[in-house]
Every structure is written in structure tokens, then in C-alpha cells.
DSSP file (Angstrom, degrees, kcal/mol; ACC not computed):
  #  RESIDUE AA STRUCTURE BP1 BP2  ACC     N-H-->O    O-->H-N    N-H-->O    O-->H-N    TCO  KAPPA ALPHA  PHI   PSI    X-CA   Y-CA   Z-CA
    1    1 A X     >        0   0    0      0, 0.0     4,-2.0     0, 0.0     5,-0.1   0.000 360.0 360.0 360.0 -34.7  -25.8 -176.8   76.9
    2    2 A X  H  >  +     0   0    0      2,-0.2     4,-2.4     1,-0.2     5,-0.2   0.847 360.0  53.7 -69.1 -32.0  -23.1 -179.4   77.5
    3    3 A X  H  > S+     0   0    0      2,-0.2     4,-2.6     1,-0.2    -1,-0.2   0.934 108.8  49.6 -68.6 -43.2  -24.5 -181.5   74.6
    4    4 A X  H  > S+     0   0    0      1,-0.2     4,-2.5     2,-0.2    -2,-0.2   0.900 110.4  49.8 -65.3 -38.3  -24.2 -178.5   72.3
    5    5 A X  H  X S+     0   0    0     -4,-2.0     4,-2.5     2,-0.2    -1,-0.2   0.921 110.8  50.2 -59.1 -45.9  -20.6 -177.9   73.5
    6    6 A X  H  X S+     0   0    0     -4,-2.4     4,-2.1     1,-0.2    -2,-0.2   0.904 112.3  47.2 -59.7 -43.2  -19.7 -181.5   72.9
    7    7 A X  H  X S+     0   0    0     -4,-2.6     4,-2.2     2,-0.2    -2,-0.2   0.889 110.3  51.6 -66.7 -38.3  -21.2 -181.4   69.4
    8    8 A X  H  X S+     0   0    0     -4,-2.5     4,-2.7     2,-0.2    -2,-0.2   0.880 109.3  51.2 -59.8 -42.8  -19.4 -178.2   68.7
    9    9 A X  H  X S+     0   0    0     -4,-2.5     4,-2.7     2,-0.2    -2,-0.2   0.908 110.4  49.0 -60.2 -43.5  -16.1 -179.7   69.7
   10   10 A X  H  X S+     0   0    0     -4,-2.1     4,-1.7     2,-0.2    -2,-0.2   0.898 112.8  47.1 -65.6 -40.1  -16.7 -182.7   67.5
   11   11 A X  H  X S+     0   0    0     -4,-2.2     4,-2.5     2,-0.2    -2,-0.2   0.928 110.9  50.9 -67.0 -42.6  -17.6 -180.6   64.6
   12   12 A X  H  X S+     0   0    0     -4,-2.7     4,-2.2     1,-0.2    -2,-0.2   0.905 110.8  50.6 -62.6 -40.8  -14.5 -178.4   65.1
   13   13 A X  H  X S+     0   0    0     -4,-2.7     4,-1.7     2,-0.2    -1,-0.2   0.840 110.0  50.0 -62.9 -34.5  -12.3 -181.5   65.3
   14   14 A X  H  X S+     0   0    0     -4,-1.7     4,-2.1     2,-0.2    -2,-0.2   0.902 111.9  45.6 -70.4 -45.0  -13.7 -182.8   62.1
   15   15 A X  H  X S+     0   0    0     -4,-2.5     4,-2.2     2,-0.2    -2,-0.2   0.912 113.0  50.8 -67.0 -39.7  -13.2 -179.5   60.3
   16   16 A X  H  X S+     0   0    0     -4,-2.2     4,-2.6     1,-0.2    -1,-0.2   0.874 108.3  54.0 -63.0 -40.4   -9.6 -179.2   61.7
   17   17 A X  H  X S+     0   0    0     -4,-1.7     4,-2.6     2,-0.2    -1,-0.2   0.913 108.6  48.6 -64.3 -41.5   -8.9 -182.7   60.5
   18   18 A X  H  X S+     0   0    0     -4,-2.1     4,-2.4     2,-0.2    -2,-0.2   0.898 111.2  49.3 -64.3 -39.6  -10.0 -181.9   57.0
   19   19 A X  H  X S+     0   0    0     -4,-2.2     4,-2.3     2,-0.2    -2,-0.2   0.924 111.1  49.2 -63.3 -43.0   -8.0 -178.9   56.9
   20   20 A X  H  X S+     0   0    0     -4,-2.6     4,-2.1     1,-0.2    -2,-0.2   0.915 113.0  48.2 -60.7 -44.5   -4.9 -180.8   58.1
   21   21 A X  H  X S+     0   0    0     -4,-2.6     4,-1.4     1,-0.2    -1,-0.2   0.900 111.0  49.9 -65.0 -41.1   -5.5 -183.5   55.5
   22   22 A X  H  X S+     0   0    0     -4,-2.4     4,-0.5     1,-0.2    -1,-0.2   0.894 111.6  48.9 -65.4 -40.4   -5.9 -181.0   52.7
   23   23 A X  H >X S+     0   0    0     -4,-2.3     3,-0.6     1,-0.2     4,-0.5   0.898 109.2  51.9 -66.8 -39.4   -2.8 -179.2   53.7
   24   24 A X  H 3< S+     0   0    0     -4,-2.1     4,-0.3     1,-0.2    -1,-0.2   0.802 117.5  38.1 -66.2 -29.9   -0.7 -182.4   53.9
   25   25 A X  H 3X S+     0   0    0     -4,-1.4     4,-2.0     1,-0.2    -1,-0.2   0.355  88.7  91.9-107.8   6.5   -1.8 -183.5   50.4
   26   26 A X  H <X S+     0   0    0     -3,-0.6     4,-2.2    -4,-0.5     5,-0.2   0.933  88.2  48.0 -67.9 -42.2   -1.8 -180.2   48.6
   27   27 A X  H  X S+     0   0    0     -4,-0.5     4,-1.9     1,-0.2    -1,-0.2   0.871 111.6  49.9 -67.2 -35.6    1.8 -180.6   47.4
   28   28 A X  H  > S+     0   0    0     -4,-0.3     4,-1.9     1,-0.2    -1,-0.2   0.854 110.2  49.4 -73.8 -29.7    1.3 -184.1   46.2
   29   29 A X  H  X S+     0   0    0     -4,-2.0     4,-2.7     2,-0.2     5,-0.2   0.904 110.4  52.0 -70.5 -43.3   -1.8 -183.1   44.3
   30   30 A X  H  X S+     0   0    0     -4,-2.2     4,-1.6     1,-0.2    -2,-0.2   0.907 109.7  49.4 -62.8 -40.3    0.1 -180.2   42.7
   31   31 A X  H  X S+     0   0    0     -4,-1.9     4,-2.1     2,-0.2    -1,-0.2   0.893 110.3  50.2 -63.8 -40.9    2.8 -182.5   41.6
   32   32 A X  H  X S+     0   0    0     -4,-1.9     4,-2.4     1,-0.2    -2,-0.2   0.926 110.2  49.9 -63.3 -42.6    0.4 -184.9   40.1
   33   33 A X  H  X S+     0   0    0     -4,-2.7     4,-2.0     1,-0.2    -1,-0.2   0.818 108.2  53.3 -66.3 -28.8   -1.3 -182.2   38.2
   34   34 A X  H  X S+     0   0    0     -4,-1.6     4,-2.6    -5,-0.2    -1,-0.2   0.902 109.6  48.1 -71.4 -41.9    2.0 -181.0   36.9
   35   35 A X  H  X S+     0   0    0     -4,-2.1     4,-2.1     2,-0.2    -2,-0.2   0.876 111.0  49.7 -68.0 -37.0    2.9 -184.5   35.6
   36   36 A X  H  X S+     0   0    0     -4,-2.4     4,-2.3     2,-0.2    -2,-0.2   0.901 110.9  50.9 -67.4 -39.9   -0.5 -184.9   34.0
   37   37 A X  H  X S+     0   0    0     -4,-2.0     4,-2.3     2,-0.2    -2,-0.2   0.920 111.1  48.8 -61.2 -46.4    0.0 -181.4   32.3
   38   38 A X  H  X S+     0   0    0     -4,-2.6     4,-2.4     1,-0.2    -1,-0.2   0.902 111.2  49.0 -60.7 -40.5    3.4 -182.4   31.0
   39   39 A X  H  X S+     0   0    0     -4,-2.1     4,-2.3     1,-0.2     5,-0.2   0.916 111.6  49.8 -67.0 -41.3    2.1 -185.7   29.7
   40   40 A X  H  X S+     0   0    0     -4,-2.3     4,-2.6     1,-0.2    -1,-0.2   0.926 110.2  50.5 -61.4 -42.2   -0.7 -183.9   27.9
   41   41 A X  H  X S+     0   0    0     -4,-2.3     4,-2.2     1,-0.2    -2,-0.2   0.902 110.8  49.3 -60.9 -43.7    1.8 -181.3   26.4
   42   42 A X  H  X S+     0   0    0     -4,-2.4     4,-2.5     2,-0.2    -1,-0.2   0.915 111.5  48.2 -64.2 -44.0    4.0 -184.1   25.1
   43   43 A X  H  X S+     0   0    0     -4,-2.3     4,-2.7     1,-0.2    -2,-0.2   0.916 112.5  49.8 -62.5 -47.1    1.0 -185.9   23.6
   44   44 A X  H  X S+     0   0    0     -4,-2.6     4,-2.5    -5,-0.2    -1,-0.2   0.893 111.1  48.7 -62.2 -41.5   -0.2 -182.6   21.9
   45   45 A X  H  X S+     0   0    0     -4,-2.2     4,-2.1     2,-0.2    -2,-0.2   0.921 111.9  48.0 -67.3 -46.4    3.2 -181.9   20.5
   46   46 A X  H  X S+     0   0    0     -4,-2.5     4,-2.5     2,-0.2    -2,-0.2   0.903 113.6  47.9 -60.1 -42.1    3.6 -185.4   19.1
   47   47 A X  H  X S+     0   0    0     -4,-2.7     4,-2.9     2,-0.2     5,-0.2   0.952 112.8  47.6 -63.3 -49.7    0.1 -185.2   17.5
   48   48 A X  H  X S+     0   0    0     -4,-2.5     4,-2.2     1,-0.2    -1,-0.2   0.848 111.2  52.1 -68.1 -32.3    0.6 -181.8   16.0
   49   49 A X  H  X S+     0   0    0     -4,-2.1     4,-2.1     2,-0.2    -1,-0.2   0.963 113.3  43.6 -65.8 -50.0    4.0 -182.9   14.6
   50   50 A X  H  X S+     0   0    0     -4,-2.5     4,-1.9     1,-0.2    -2,-0.2   0.909 115.3  48.6 -64.4 -39.3    2.5 -185.9   12.9
   51   51 A X  H  X S+     0   0    0     -4,-2.9     4,-2.3     1,-0.2    -1,-0.2   0.876 109.5  52.6 -65.8 -35.3   -0.4 -184.0   11.7
   52   52 A X  H  X S+     0   0    0     -4,-2.2     4,-2.3    -5,-0.2    -2,-0.2   0.886 108.9  50.0 -65.3 -38.4    1.9 -181.3   10.3
   53   53 A X  H  X S+     0   0    0     -4,-2.1     4,-1.9     2,-0.2    -1,-0.2   0.862 110.8  49.3 -70.5 -34.0    3.9 -183.9    8.4
   54   54 A X  H  X S+     0   0    0     -4,-1.9     4,-2.2    -5,-0.2    -2,-0.2   0.920 112.9  46.9 -71.1 -41.9    0.7 -185.4    6.9
   55   55 A X  H  X S+     0   0    0     -4,-2.3     4,-2.3     1,-0.2    -2,-0.2   0.893 110.7  52.6 -65.6 -39.8   -0.6 -182.0    5.9
   56   56 A X  H  X S+     0   0    0     -4,-2.3     4,-2.2     2,-0.2    -1,-0.2   0.884 108.7  50.2 -66.4 -39.2    2.8 -181.1    4.4
   57   57 A X  H  X S+     0   0    0     -4,-1.9     4,-2.1     1,-0.2    -2,-0.2   0.930 110.9  49.8 -68.6 -40.1    2.8 -184.4    2.3
   58   58 A X  H  X S+     0   0    0     -4,-2.2     4,-2.4     2,-0.2    -2,-0.2   0.905 111.0  47.9 -59.9 -42.1   -0.7 -183.6    1.0
   59   59 A X  H  X S+     0   0    0     -4,-2.3     4,-2.6     1,-0.2    -1,-0.2   0.883 110.4  52.2 -71.7 -36.6    0.3 -180.1    0.0
   60   60 A X  H  X S+     0   0    0     -4,-2.2     4,-2.0     2,-0.2    -1,-0.2   0.880 109.6  49.8 -63.7 -36.5    3.4 -181.3   -1.7
   61   61 A X  H  X S+     0   0    0     -4,-2.1     4,-1.2     2,-0.2    -2,-0.2   0.926 113.3  47.3 -69.3 -41.2    1.3 -183.9   -3.7
   62   62 A X  H  X S+     0   0    0     -4,-2.4     4,-0.6     1,-0.2    -2,-0.2   0.892 112.1  47.6 -60.4 -43.0   -1.1 -181.1   -4.6
   63   63 A X  H  < S+     0   0    0     -4,-2.6     3,-0.3     1,-0.2    -1,-0.2   0.801 109.7  53.9 -70.1 -32.1    1.7 -178.8   -5.6
   64   64 A X  H  < S+     0   0    0     -4,-2.0    -1,-0.2     1,-0.2    -2,-0.2   0.755 106.1  54.4 -70.9 -26.7    3.3 -181.6   -7.7
   65   65 A X  H  < S+     0   0    0     -4,-1.2    -1,-0.2    -5,-0.1    -2,-0.2   0.630  87.3  97.7 -80.7 -15.1    0.0 -182.1   -9.6
   66   66 A X     <        0   0    0     -4,-0.6    -3,-0.0    -3,-0.3    -4,-0.0  -0.525 360.0 360.0 -78.1 139.8   -0.3 -178.5  -10.6
   67   67 A X              0   0    0     -2,-0.2    -1,-0.1     0, 0.0    -4,-0.1   0.463 360.0 360.0 -75.9 360.0    0.9 -177.7  -14.1
């Protein structure tokens, strides 16, 4: 019985430690995800802008070649 209680205490301490660690790093992880999302958004905007300019140039060339 005492061995089971000791084991239960150790498991309980381990789980509580994991919960405490998760709670202390949750804010940091959220901030990191926010920064990554912002970086992805900037890259997407720049890529779409460059692609839009390239497509616009091609359409202007096609329109200029039409009689």
C-alpha cells in the first residue's frame, strides 16, 4: 500500500510539474507564433505584390501587341 502511495505521489508531482511548465511557457509560445505569423504575412504580401507586377507587365505586353 505504501509503495502504491509513493508511486502515486511521484506521478502526481510529475503531472503537476508538466502543467506548471506548460502554463509558464504558454505566453512565450503564443508570442512566438504571432511573430512567425506576422513574418509569413509579410512574405506573402511581398510575393503577391511582385507576382502582380509581373502579371501586369505581361498583360500590358499582350495588350500592346493586339491590333
